[in-house]
N, C-alpha and C positions, 0 to 999 in steps of 0.2 A: 651541345656542338649540333648541329644540323651534321646527320651523313646524308654521304652519296648510296642512291637510290636507282641508278643506272651507267649505264656502266659505257662507251665508248672505245670501240674495238680497232680507232684510225682517225689518223686524224682530217681523212680527205671523207667520212665515212657520213650520210646524211640523214646517219638513223642509230640512234641506241638499243641499247636491250635494259630490259626490264630485270631489280634485280627482286623487287618485290614485286604482286598486281598493284596495281593503278586502279581507284572508283575514280568515277568525275571528278572531272576540276580538283584532281589534286596534283601535290607539284613533282614533276621530275629534279634532281636536284644531279649537279656533276657539280662540286665547289674550285674540281684545274680546270676547266675548259667553263665559266661565266654562265653555266649552263640552268637557267627556273622556269622551268615555261608548264603551265600545267596544260591538264589530257583531257582532251577534247569529248573521251567514252571511256568506257571498259576498259585497258588492257590486264592478258595475268600472269603471271611471270613469264621472265624467259621470252617474251614476245618483242618485237619492233617499234619502236616513240622517233615518228617523223622530227627529225630538229634540225631541218633544211627545204622549206616551201620544194615542192617533189611533180613535178607539172608529167600530164596522160605522155608514157614514154620514155623521160629519163630510165635511168638507170638505181633501182636500191642497192648505193653499197653497204657493204658490212662488211669488214676484216677491209676493207682498204679494195675489193673487187665488188663485182658485182655482181650480184646473189637475186637481182629479176628486173623485172623490168613494170611501171606501174600501168596499170590498167585507167586510171581517172591522176585528175588534179588530187594530192594529198599537202592538206596542210599539217605545220608548226601544230604537234599534241597528240599528232593519228594515230590510228593502229595503223600498224602498219604488216599485213598479213595475204594470208591469199583473196582475200574477200577483194583487194587493189591491186594486186599484184602478181602475175606472171613467171615462169618458170622461165628461164633461157630454151632455146632452141636447142640444137651443134651444132648449128654456124655461128652462133651466140656465146656458146659459152667457147666456139677456139679463137675468136674474136674478142673477147674476157678478160680469156690468159695472154693473148694478144699488149693486148691491151696495157694490161698493165707488169710485164716481166721490166724484172731492173733490169738496165746499160749494164749491157756486162757478166751479163748470168744468164747460163744455158740450156741443155737439157742437157741428161750423163747419155748421150751416147751409147754408154755398154748397158744401159733397161732397153 
């Protein structure tokens, strides 16, 4: 039986997390979402793998939230990390939080 070697943390994510290190051309496999693709470069354990085409300027979605902005086009199977992603500035972080708030769920104003 083939075992999953990556995990998708949210259905909307455009990346998955490697559960082991990958060598070039190894397969990323997640049975539950029908994912079976080859990585195009080495990817260390715990790092992100692109599973939906990401264009330069697009959001990197992990946990269903924006974790950064692509600085270049990122193709399926590519390593997603600091070499092709930039962090969010303060205003982008605030927009990101608002983008992903659930309807009817507010911030506890007691804090």
